[in-house]
C-alpha positions as CSV (number, residue, x, y, z in Angstrom):
1,M,10.4,24.5,-7.9
2,D,9.0,24.1,-11.5
3,T,6.3,21.3,-11.8
4,D,8.5,19.1,-14.1
5,T,11.3,19.3,-12.0
6,A,9.0,18.5,-9.0
7,L,7.4,15.5,-10.8
8,S,11.0,13.9,-11.7
9,L,12.1,14.1,-8.1
10,R,8.7,12.5,-6.9
11,M,9.3,9.7,-9.6
12,T,12.8,9.0,-8.1
13,S,11.6,9.2,-4.5
14,L,8.9,6.7,-5.7
15,L,11.7,4.3,-6.9
16,L,10.5,4.7,-10.5
17,G,13.8,6.2,-11.6
18,D,17.3,5.3,-11.3
19,R,17.2,5.0,-7.5
20,S,16.5,1.4,-6.4
21,Q,16.2,-1.3,-3.5
22,P,17.7,-4.8,-3.5
23,D,14.8,-6.6,-2.2
24,V,11.1,-6.8,-1.1
25,A,12.1,-6.1,2.6
26,S,14.1,-3.1,1.4
27,V,11.4,-1.5,-0.7
28,V,8.8,-1.8,1.9
29,E,10.8,-0.3,4.6
30,W,11.9,2.6,1.9
31,F,8.1,3.5,1.6
32,G,7.4,2.6,5.2
33,A,3.6,1.5,4.1
34,M,2.3,0.7,0.7
35,Q,-1.3,0.2,-0.1
36,A,-2.2,-3.2,-0.4
37,Q,-5.9,-3.8,-0.2
38,D,-5.7,-5.5,-3.6
39,L,-2.9,-8.1,-3.4
40,Q,-2.2,-8.6,-7.1
41,S,-1.6,-5.0,-7.1
42,V,0.7,-4.6,-4.3
43,L,2.8,-7.6,-5.7
44,W,3.3,-5.7,-9.1
45,S,4.1,-2.6,-7.1
46,L,6.9,-4.4,-5.6
47,G,7.7,-6.1,-8.9
48,A,7.7,-2.8,-10.9
49,R,10.4,-1.6,-8.3
50,L,12.5,-4.5,-8.5
51,P,13.5,-5.2,-12.3
52,G,13.8,-8.8,-13.3
53,A,11.8,-10.3,-10.3
54,T,9.0,-12.6,-11.1
55,Q,5.9,-12.9,-9.2
56,S,6.7,-16.1,-7.8
57,E,9.8,-14.6,-6.6
58,V,8.0,-11.8,-4.8
59,V,5.2,-13.8,-3.2
60,A,8.1,-16.1,-1.9
61,A,9.7,-12.7,-0.2
62,T,6.4,-12.1,1.6
63,E,6.8,-15.5,3.3
64,R,10.1,-14.3,5.2
65,N,8.2,-12.6,8.4
66,D,10.2,-9.4,7.6
67,V,7.2,-7.5,5.9
68,V,3.1,-8.1,6.8
69,R,0.0,-6.7,5.9
70,T,-2.6,-5.3,8.2
71,W,-4.4,-2.1,9.0
72,P,-2.0,0.4,10.2
73,M,-3.9,3.4,9.0
74,R,-6.8,5.1,7.6
75,G,-8.6,2.0,8.2
76,T,-6.8,0.4,5.1
77,V,-4.7,-2.5,4.2
78,H,-1.0,-1.6,3.7
79,L,2.3,-4.0,3.6
80,I,4.7,-2.5,6.4
81,P,7.7,-3.9,8.1
82,S,6.8,-6.5,10.6
83,A,8.9,-5.1,13.0
84,D,7.1,-1.7,12.7
85,A,3.5,-3.1,13.0
86,H,3.1,-2.7,16.5
87,W,4.0,1.0,17.0
88,M,2.4,1.8,13.5
89,L,-0.9,0.6,14.8
90,E,-0.3,2.5,18.2
91,L,0.5,5.7,16.3
92,T,-1.9,6.0,13.4
93,G,-4.3,2.7,13.8
94,V,-5.5,3.6,16.9
95,R,-7.3,6.7,15.1
96,A,-9.4,4.1,13.2
97,L,-10.3,2.0,16.4
98,A,-11.6,5.1,17.8
99,G,-14.3,5.2,15.4
100,A,-15.3,1.3,15.9
101,A,-17.8,2.0,18.3
102,K,-20.2,3.5,15.7
103,R,-19.4,0.8,13.5
104,R,-20.3,-1.5,16.1
105,E,-23.6,-0.2,16.8
106,F,-24.6,-0.2,13.3
107,L,-24.1,-4.0,13.0
108,G,-25.3,-4.7,16.6
109,L,-21.9,-6.1,18.2
110,S,-21.1,-5.2,21.5
111,E,-17.4,-4.2,22.8
112,K,-17.2,-7.3,24.7
113,D,-18.2,-9.7,21.7
114,A,-15.7,-7.9,19.5
115,D,-12.8,-8.4,22.2
116,R,-14.2,-11.8,23.0
117,A,-13.9,-12.6,19.1
118,A,-10.1,-11.1,19.0
119,D,-9.1,-13.5,22.0
120,I,-10.7,-16.4,20.4
121,L,-8.7,-15.8,17.3
122,G,-5.3,-14.9,19.5
123,E,-6.2,-18.5,21.1
124,A,-6.6,-20.4,17.7
125,L,-3.4,-19.1,15.9
126,T,-1.2,-19.4,19.2
127,G,1.9,-21.8,18.2
128,G,2.5,-21.0,14.9
129,G,-1.1,-21.4,13.5
130,R,-2.4,-19.9,10.4
131,L,-6.2,-19.9,9.4
132,T,-7.8,-19.1,6.2
133,R,-10.4,-16.3,6.5
134,S,-13.0,-18.8,6.2
135,E,-11.5,-20.9,9.0
136,C,-11.1,-17.7,11.1
137,V,-15.0,-17.0,11.2
138,A,-15.6,-20.6,11.9
139,A,-13.1,-20.6,15.0
140,I,-15.0,-17.4,16.1
141,N,-18.4,-19.2,15.7
142,A,-17.4,-22.1,17.4
143,G,-15.8,-19.7,20.3
144,G,-19.4,-18.5,20.9
145,V,-19.6,-15.2,19.2
146,P,-22.0,-15.7,16.4
147,V,-20.9,-14.4,13.0
148,T,-23.4,-13.3,10.5
149,G,-23.2,-10.7,7.4
150,Q,-20.5,-8.2,7.7
151,L,-19.6,-8.9,11.0
152,G,-16.8,-11.4,9.8
153,Y,-14.8,-8.6,8.3
154,H,-15.0,-6.3,11.3
155,L,-14.0,-8.9,13.6
156,L,-11.0,-9.8,11.4
157,W,-10.0,-6.1,11.4
158,Y,-10.7,-5.5,14.9
159,A,-8.4,-8.3,15.8
160,S,-5.9,-7.0,13.6
161,Q,-6.3,-3.4,14.7
162,R,-5.7,-4.4,18.2
163,A,-2.4,-6.1,17.3
164,V,-3.6,-9.6,17.8
165,T,-3.6,-10.9,14.2
166,A,-2.2,-9.9,10.9
167,I,-2.6,-11.0,7.3
168,A,-0.3,-13.3,5.9
169,P,0.0,-14.6,2.4
170,N,-2.3,-16.1,0.5
171,R,-3.3,-20.0,0.8
172,G,-4.4,-20.4,-2.9
173,T,-6.8,-17.6,-3.3
174,E,-7.8,-17.4,0.1
175,Q,-6.4,-14.7,2.5
176,T,-4.6,-16.4,5.5
177,F,-4.0,-14.9,9.1
178,V,-1.4,-15.3,12.1
179,L,-0.8,-14.1,15.1
180,L,1.1,-10.9,15.0
181,D,3.8,-11.3,17.7
182,E,4.7,-14.7,16.4
183,W,5.3,-13.3,12.8
184,A,6.7,-10.0,13.8
185,T,9.6,-11.9,16.0
186,K,11.7,-8.5,15.8
187,R,9.7,-5.5,17.1
188,N,10.9,-1.8,17.1
189,T,9.9,0.4,20.0
190,P,10.4,4.1,19.3
191,S,8.9,6.8,21.5
192,R,6.2,8.4,20.0
193,D,7.9,11.7,19.0
194,E,10.4,9.2,17.3
195,A,7.9,7.4,15.6
196,L,6.6,10.6,14.1
197,A,9.7,11.5,12.6
198,I,10.5,8.0,11.6
199,L,7.1,8.1,9.4
200,A,7.4,11.5,8.0
201,H,11.1,10.7,7.1
202,R,9.9,7.5,5.1
203,Y,6.9,9.3,3.5
204,F,8.7,12.0,2.2
205,R,11.9,10.5,1.2
206,S,9.4,7.8,-0.8
207,H,6.8,10.6,-2.1
208,G,8.3,14.1,-2.1
209,P,8.3,16.6,-2.8
210,T,5.1,16.9,-1.2
211,T,3.0,18.9,1.3
212,V,2.2,18.1,5.0
213,K,-1.4,18.1,4.0
214,D,-0.7,14.9,1.9
215,F,1.1,13.3,4.8
216,A,-1.7,13.8,6.9
217,G,-3.8,12.5,4.5
218,W,-1.6,9.6,4.1
219,T,-1.4,8.9,7.9
220,G,-4.8,9.8,9.3
221,L,-2.5,11.9,11.6
222,T,-3.9,15.5,12.8
223,M,-2.3,18.3,11.2
224,G,-0.6,19.3,14.6
225,D,1.1,15.8,14.8
226,S,1.9,16.0,10.8
227,R,3.6,19.3,11.3
228,K,5.6,18.1,14.5
229,A,6.7,14.9,12.5
230,V,7.8,17.0,9.7
231,A,9.9,19.4,11.9
232,A,11.6,16.3,13.1
233,A,12.2,14.4,10.0
234,G,15.5,16.1,8.5
235,L,13.5,17.2,5.4
236,E,14.2,20.5,3.3
237,K,11.6,22.7,2.4
238,V,11.4,23.5,-1.8
239,G,7.7,25.2,-1.7
240,D,5.1,26.8,0.1
241,D,4.7,24.0,2.7
242,V,6.5,21.3,0.2
243,W,9.1,19.3,1.5
244,V,11.5,16.6,0.5
245,D,14.4,14.4,1.5
246,P,17.5,16.6,0.6
247,E,19.1,13.5,-0.7
248,V,16.9,13.4,-3.8
249,L,17.7,16.7,-4.8
250,D,20.6,16.0,-6.9
251,A,18.9,13.0,-8.8
252,A,18.9,12.9,-12.5
253,P,15.6,13.8,-14.6
254,V,13.3,10.6,-14.7
255,T,11.5,10.2,-18.3
256,G,10.0,7.5,-20.2
257,W,7.4,5.0,-19.8
258,R,6.1,3.1,-16.7
259,A,3.3,0.7,-16.3
260,L,1.8,0.9,-12.9
261,P,-0.9,-1.0,-10.7
262,G,-4.3,0.5,-10.0
263,F,-3.5,0.9,-5.8
264,D,-0.1,1.8,-6.3
265,E,1.5,4.9,-4.1
266,Y,2.1,6.7,-7.2
267,M,-1.8,7.7,-7.2
268,L,-2.9,6.8,-3.6
269,G,-0.1,8.2,-1.8
270,Y,-1.4,11.3,-2.2
271,K,-4.6,13.7,-1.5
272,D,-3.5,16.3,-4.4
273,R,-3.3,14.4,-7.4
274,S,-3.0,17.3,-10.1
275,M,0.9,16.9,-10.8
276,M,0.0,13.7,-12.5
277,A,-3.0,13.6,-13.9
278,T,-5.9,16.4,-14.7
279,P,-9.5,15.9,-13.2
280,E,-10.8,14.2,-16.1
281,Q,-8.1,11.9,-16.1
282,V,-8.8,11.0,-12.4
283,A,-12.3,10.5,-13.0
284,K,-11.5,7.8,-15.3
285,I,-8.8,6.2,-13.5
286,I,-11.4,6.1,-10.6
287,P,-14.7,5.6,-12.5
288,G,-17.8,6.5,-10.6
289,G,-15.5,7.6,-7.7
290,N,-15.8,4.1,-6.1
291,G,-12.4,4.0,-4.3
292,V,-11.1,1.3,-7.3
293,F,-8.2,2.9,-8.8
294,Q,-7.5,1.5,-12.6
295,S,-3.7,0.7,-13.4
296,T,-2.3,3.4,-15.1
297,L,0.4,3.9,-17.9
298,V,2.6,6.8,-17.2
299,R,5.0,8.9,-19.6
300,D,7.4,11.2,-17.9
301,G,5.6,11.0,-14.5
302,R,2.2,11.9,-16.2
303,V,-0.6,9.8,-16.6
304,M,-1.4,8.7,-20.1
305,A,-3.8,5.9,-20.1
306,T,-5.2,3.0,-18.2
307,W,-4.7,-0.7,-18.8
308,K,-6.3,-4.0,-18.0
309,R,-4.8,-7.3,-18.0
310,T,-6.3,-10.6,-18.9
311,I,-4.2,-13.7,-17.7
312,G,-4.0,-16.9,-19.9
313,K,-2.2,-20.1,-19.8
314,K,-0.3,-18.9,-23.1
315,A,0.1,-15.1,-22.9
316,V,-1.1,-12.3,-20.9
317,T,-3.2,-9.6,-22.9
318,V,-3.3,-6.0,-22.2
319,S,-6.1,-3.4,-23.3
320,V,-5.2,0.0,-23.3
321,L,-7.6,3.0,-22.7
322,P,-5.6,6.4,-24.0
323,L,-6.4,9.4,-21.8
324,A,-4.4,11.7,-23.8
325,D,-2.9,12.0,-27.2
326,F,0.0,9.4,-27.7
327,D,1.8,6.4,-30.1
328,L,0.6,3.1,-28.5
329,N,3.9,1.4,-30.1
330,E,5.8,4.0,-27.6
331,A,4.0,2.8,-24.4
332,V,4.3,-1.1,-25.3
333,P,7.7,-1.5,-24.1
334,A,6.8,-0.3,-20.6
335,L,4.3,-3.5,-20.4
336,E,7.1,-5.8,-21.2
337,P,8.5,-6.1,-17.6
338,F,5.0,-6.9,-16.3
339,A,4.6,-9.6,-19.0
340,A,8.3,-10.9,-17.9
341,Y,7.1,-10.4,-14.2
342,L,4.4,-12.9,-14.8
343,G,6.6,-15.2,-16.9
344,L,4.3,-15.0,-20.0
345,P,4.5,-13.5,-23.5
346,L,2.9,-10.1,-23.9
347,M,-0.3,-9.5,-26.4
348,V,-1.4,-5.6,-26.7
349,K,-4.7,-4.8,-28.0
350,K,-4.9,-1.7,-29.6
351,P,-8.1,0.6,-28.7
């Protein structure tokens, strides 16, 4: 399979072509997990795949309990189906939890105090409670576990990693937490082998064609578990260890421009990003290699520029930094859906 064909199929899998889903819950279930460490980015990741949806509509959909943000894999926040949170934490989250002892040692925190803090949060949230980050820290302090420095983030992560809590939609600009068992009122319980197959199927249908190595990098699973998962997922091999959901193979070519947020599965869903961007472009998308991804303008599946937005009361102003040669006028229509999503007129600054 040539690169152009593979890239076009990948854009279809990523729901950036003609294939679509009807709502937020369906998009999240399609992917299985969507990078969500930056809230505004994941909201636009959803909006970009739900033509005509506004930001307020997307936010409202995240209040319906069928999706949730937590740390299911790689120690990184993702948006996942609520009903799958428990088994994902057991399957992939446990690998991050296994390394918590070293972090506790660095922070001067005992396992007993970490567990006590999780129990305190569980008690504080039981009965439909919902606390902001600062209120959670206050509750832990009041319960007898002193929280200083970086301990607050670690304890909130630890409680969620143990499937006690999860991140709920913001209250204003502040993150909130809920009891996972109360938020996820439906709970899927696949066996471990079934869970591996589900995760592989969802990853390759939403990211393929791609490799087992990319799947292992995305999930944090061992290569042994990753190969086992792929073998059970009903995929089709289309290259050297390259796999795809067979249903995507008849998709029409995907062309045109897309405006994507920085923390989108388009970039973060792969260890190998060479199909979408050159090494020089990747260095500018992740300046300084600091893990903060810039938003991208993409043409025919390839990165052409990064972009930044300034949201004002009367308009959203976008600055474009080209990473390849193109006529900016060609790219402007791709930014219009973002402005419509915000409900604001668009202004584009020329480089």
